[in-house]
C-alpha positions in Angstrom: -69.1 -7.0 23.8 -66.7 -5.2 21.6 -65.5 -3.1 24.6 -64.8 -6.4 26.5 -62.7 -7.8 23.6 -60.6 -4.6 23.4 -59.9 -4.5 27.2 -59.1 -8.2 27.1 -56.5 -7.7 24.3 -55.1 -4.7 26.1 -54.6 -6.6 29.4 -53.2 -9.6 27.4 -50.6 -7.3 25.7 -49.6 -5.7 29.1 -49.2 -9.2 30.6 -47.1 -10.3 27.6 -44.8 -7.2 27.9 -44.5 -7.7 31.7 -43.5 -11.4 31.2 -41.0 -10.5 28.5 -39.2 -7.9 30.6 -39.1 -10.1 33.6 -36.9 -12.6 31.7 -34.5 -9.9 30.4 -30.8 -10.9 30.1 -28.4 -9.7 32.8 -26.6 -6.5 32.0 -23.2 -6.7 30.1 -20.2 -6.4 32.5 -17.8 -3.6 31.7 -14.8 -5.9 31.5 -16.4 -8.0 28.7 -17.1 -5.2 26.3 -14.6 -4.5 23.4 -11.5 -6.2 22.3 -9.3 -5.5 25.3 -11.4 -7.5 27.8 -10.7 -4.9 30.5 -13.0 -2.5 32.1 -14.1 0.4 29.9 -13.2 2.7 32.8 -9.5 1.6 32.9 -6.9 3.9 31.3 -4.4 1.4 29.7 -0.8 2.4 29.8 1.3 0.9 27.1 4.7 -0.6 27.9 7.6 1.7 27.3 9.7 0.9 24.2 13.2 2.1 23.2 14.8 3.0 19.9 17.8 1.1 18.7 20.6 3.0 20.4 23.7 4.2 18.6 24.9 6.5 16.0 24.0 6.2 12.3 26.0 3.6 10.4 26.8 0.5 12.4 23.3 -0.9 13.1 21.9 -3.7 11.0 19.3 -2.7 8.4 16.2 -4.9 8.7 14.7 -6.5 5.6 11.6 -4.8 4.2 8.2 -6.3 5.1 7.1 -6.3 1.4 8.2 -5.0 -1.9 7.9 -1.3 -2.0 7.7 -0.9 1.8 9.7 2.1 3.2 12.8 0.9 5.0 13.1 1.3 8.8 15.5 3.8 10.1 18.4 1.8 11.6 19.5 4.5 14.1 18.1 6.7 16.8 16.4 9.8 15.5 15.6 11.6 18.8 18.5 14.0 18.2 17.3 14.9 14.7 13.7 15.8 15.7 11.6 17.7 14.9 11.9 17.3 11.1 10.6 20.3 9.3 10.9 21.8 5.8 13.5 24.2 7.1 15.4 21.8 9.4 15.9 18.3 8.0 19.1 16.7 9.3 18.3 13.5 7.3 19.2 15.2 4.1 22.7 16.0 5.4 23.8 12.4 5.2 21.2 10.8 2.8 21.2 13.4 0.0 23.6 11.4 -2.2 22.2 11.0 -5.8 25.7 10.1 -7.0 25.4 6.8 -5.1 22.3 5.5 -6.9 23.0 2.1 -8.3 26.4 1.9 -6.5 27.3 -0.8 -4.1 27.0 0.4 -0.5 29.9 0.0 1.9 29.3 -0.9 5.5 28.2 2.1 7.6 27.5 4.2 4.5 24.2 6.2 4.4 21.5 4.8 2.2 20.9 7.4 -0.5 17.5 9.0 -0.9 15.8 7.2 -3.8 15.0 8.9 -7.1 11.3 8.8 -6.3 11.9 11.4 -3.6 13.4 13.8 -6.1 10.5 13.5 -8.5 7.4 15.7 -8.2 4.5 13.4 -9.0 2.2 16.4 -9.3 4.3 17.7 -12.2 3.5 16.1 -15.6 7.1 16.0 -16.7 8.2 13.7 -13.9 11.7 15.1 -14.2 14.2 14.2 -11.4 15.3 17.3 -9.6 18.5 18.4 -8.0 17.2 18.1 -4.4 14.4 16.2 -2.6 11.0 17.6 -3.6 9.5 19.9 -0.9 6.5 17.6 -0.3 8.9 14.8 0.8 10.7 16.6 3.7 8.8 14.7 6.4 10.9 11.5 6.5 9.4 10.0 9.6 5.9 10.1 8.0 6.8 6.9 6.2 10.1 5.7 7.8 10.1 4.7 11.4 12.9 3.9 13.8 13.7 0.3 14.7 12.5 -0.4 18.3 12.1 -3.2 20.8 8.3 -2.6 20.9 6.3 -5.9 20.9 3.7 -6.5 18.3 0.3 -5.3 19.4 -1.6 -8.1 17.8 -0.7 -11.5 16.3 0.4 -11.1 12.7 0.5 -13.9 10.1 1.4 -11.6 7.2 3.9 -13.0 4.7 5.6 -11.0 2.0 5.6 -14.1 -0.1 9.4 -14.3 -0.3 11.9 -16.3 1.7 13.9 -14.4 4.4 
């Protein structure tokens, strides 16, 4: 009797599993996975974008996205790359501590700010004579203005009128 009950339960379990698997959902299509809604086997190619052309000086400086944001570079930098600790052409024009607090004339280079001359790792926080060695890589924070479209919708607001 006990043997019959065990066999009955075993067959009932097998029947339940068979019934459950026969009603399984259809497989997920490759073009509906992820955020891009394209096939996972596609290799997307982004659209080409271009830097603002022209020499340093005459291009319009865009407003900063928020207080403390690094300003965008208003000219092409392709002729100045690569930027290394030994070769930094940005400093040639922008190393002007005497211009701090002065009114800028049109076409005048923006001076490197005092924060770039201060070694935050040094307890004294003393402003040095030249940009600190750790700050040589300008395009780590500053990017060129381009005609690249936004990759995603953005509703960010800096909280100030433009």
